[in-house]
C-alpha positions in Angstrom: 0.0 0.0 0.0 2.7 2.5 1.0 4.9 1.7 -2.0 2.1 2.4 -4.4 1.3 5.7 -2.8 5.0 6.7 -2.9 5.2 5.7 -6.5 2.3 7.9 -7.4 3.8 10.8 -5.5 7.1 10.3 -7.3 5.2 10.2 -10.6 3.3 13.3 -9.6 6.5 15.2 -8.6 8.2 14.2 -11.9 5.3 15.0 -14.2 3.4 17.7 -12.3 0.5 17.2 -14.5 -3.2 17.4 -13.7 -3.6 13.7 -14.6 -0.8 12.6 -12.2 -2.3 14.8 -9.5 -5.7 13.3 -10.0 -4.3 9.8 -9.5 -2.5 11.0 -6.5 -5.6 12.7 -5.1 -7.8 9.6 -5.7 -5.3 7.4 -3.9 -5.3 9.4 -0.7 -8.7 11.3 -0.6 -10.9 8.7 1.2 -8.4 7.9 3.9 -7.7 11.5 4.6 -11.3 12.4 4.6 -12.1 9.7 7.1 -9.2 10.9 9.3 -10.5 14.5 9.2 -14.0 13.3 10.0 -12.6 11.6 13.2 -11.5 15.1 14.3 -14.2 17.5 13.1 -17.1 15.0 13.3 -18.6 16.4 10.1 -18.3 14.8 6.7 -18.9 18.1 4.9 -16.3 20.0 6.9 -13.8 17.1 6.6 -14.2 17.2 2.9 -13.5 20.9 2.7 -10.4 20.5 4.9 -9.0 17.7 2.7 -9.7 19.6 -0.5 -8.0 22.6 1.0 -4.9 20.6 1.9 -4.7 19.2 -1.7 -5.2 22.6 -3.2 -2.3 24.0 -1.2 -0.2 21.1 -2.2 -1.0 21.7 -5.9 -0.4 25.5 -5.5 3.0 24.8 -3.8 4.0 22.1 -6.2 7.4 23.7 -6.8 8.4 22.9 -3.2 7.5 19.2 -3.4 11.2 18.1 -3.3 11.3 19.2 0.4 8.7 16.6 1.4 10.3 13.3 2.4 7.3 11.3 3.4 4.1 12.3 1.6 1.7 10.2 3.8 3.0 11.7 7.0 2.9 15.2 5.4 -0.7 14.8 4.3 -1.9 13.4 7.6 -0.2 16.1 9.6 -1.5 18.8 7.3 -5.1 17.4 7.6 -4.7 17.2 11.4 -3.4 20.7 11.7 -6.0 22.2 9.4 -8.8 20.3 11.2 -7.7 21.4 14.7 -7.3 25.0 13.5 -10.8 25.0 12.0 -12.2 23.6 15.3 -10.3 26.2 17.4 -11.5 29.0 15.1 -15.1 27.9 15.0 -15.6 26.7 18.5 -12.8 28.5 20.3 -11.7 25.6 22.5 -8.8 23.3 23.1 -9.0 20.1 21.1 -7.1 16.9 22.1 -7.1 14.6 19.0 -6.6 11.5 21.2 -9.6 12.3 23.5 -12.1 14.1 21.4 -12.1 12.1 18.1 -15.0 10.1 16.7 -13.3 7.0 15.2 -15.2 4.9 12.7 -13.4 1.7 11.9 -13.9 -0.5 8.9 -15.7 -3.9 9.4 -13.3 -6.8 9.1 -14.7 -9.7 7.1 -13.1 -13.1 6.4 -10.7 -13.0 3.4 -8.6 -15.6 1.6 -5.7 -15.1 4.0 -7.9 -15.9 7.0 -9.7 -19.0 5.9 -9.0 -20.6 9.3 -10.8 -18.0 11.3 -14.5 -18.4 11.6 -17.0 -15.7 10.6 -18.1 -15.4 14.3 -14.5 -14.6 15.3 -14.6 -11.5 13.0 -17.8 -10.4 14.5 -16.3 -10.7 18.0 -13.1 -8.9 16.8 -15.2 -6.0 15.4 -17.0 -5.7 18.6 -13.8 -5.8 20.7 -12.2 -3.1 18.5 -15.3 -0.9 18.9 -15.0 -1.1 22.7 -11.4 0.3 22.7 -10.8 3.7 24.3 -10.5 6.5 21.7 -6.7 6.8 22.0 -6.3 3.1 21.2 -8.9 3.2 18.4 -7.4 6.1 16.5 -3.9 4.5 16.7 -5.3 1.1 15.7 -7.1 2.7 12.7 -4.1 4.5 11.5 -1.9 1.4 11.7 -4.3 -1.3 10.7 -6.6 0.5 8.2 -4.4 3.3 6.8 -1.1 1.4 6.8 1.0 3.9 8.7 3.9 2.7 10.7 4.4 3.5 14.4 6.8 6.5 13.7 4.4 8.0 11.2 1.5 7.6 13.6 3.5 9.3 16.3 4.2 12.2 13.9 0.6 12.5 12.8 -0.8 12.5 16.3 2.1 14.5 17.7 2.9 11.9 20.3 6.0 9.8 21.0 6.5 6.4 19.3 6.6 4.9 22.9 3.1 6.3 23.4 2.0 4.6 20.2 3.6 1.3 21.4 1.8 1.6 24.8 -1.5 2.3 23.2 -1.1 -0.7 20.8 -0.2 -2.9 23.8 -3.4 -1.6 25.6 -5.4 -2.4 22.5 -4.0 -5.9 22.2 -4.7 -6.6 25.9 -8.3 -5.3 25.7 -9.0 -7.2 22.5 -7.5 -10.3 24.0 -9.7 -9.9 27.1 -12.8 -9.5 25.0 -11.9 -12.6 22.9 -10.8 -14.6 25.9 -7.3 -15.1 24.5 -4.6 -16.0 27.1 -1.7 -13.6 26.4 0.6 -15.3 29.0 1.4 -17.7 26.1 3.9 -15.8 23.9 2.6 -17.5 20.8 -0.9 -16.2 21.4 0.4 -12.7 22.2 2.5 -12.5 19.0 -0.1 -14.1 16.9 -2.9 -11.7 18.0 -0.6 -8.7 17.4 0.4 -9.9 14.0 -3.1 -10.6 13.0 -4.6 -7.3 14.2 -1.9 -5.0 12.9 -0.2 -6.5 9.9 -2.6 -8.6 8.0 
């Protein structure tokens, strides 16, 4: 997932054409829109924010060489714009880890997970929905949006250690919900691998 996005960004930087920008936009728009919605809790406002971020990127296309990681840059831009909009409109302090509405995708059995029963996915979905908001937003960025721990730390303006701690809390709470014994290292590693990397 990440390589494809970086390829499109490289192509966009090299060509600087409307077509390459449209491909680039299509690749990231839905994920960024969902991320903005978790912050501003409005689909319409989120869409405006994401469109504004892309417009600024297009307008400043001559400075693209200065961007090392486009995914992190886009998520941070959307985060900052979202929080600024909220501060301006509502005049209050916003904590992204406490005040976000996180909507997670439903997980359904796939070819890779033939061994796991359909009921297990239902239980997993329910366990993920019960996570505290900090865990849920970090889980979403890693599992659904494909960001790594350092990128998540940058996007949320927290330390990588905090990301690790929240992932550990998420794994523990999901294991409790699913009655999985984490004292067995095989279960612990297997659950973490399944939840975050498949």
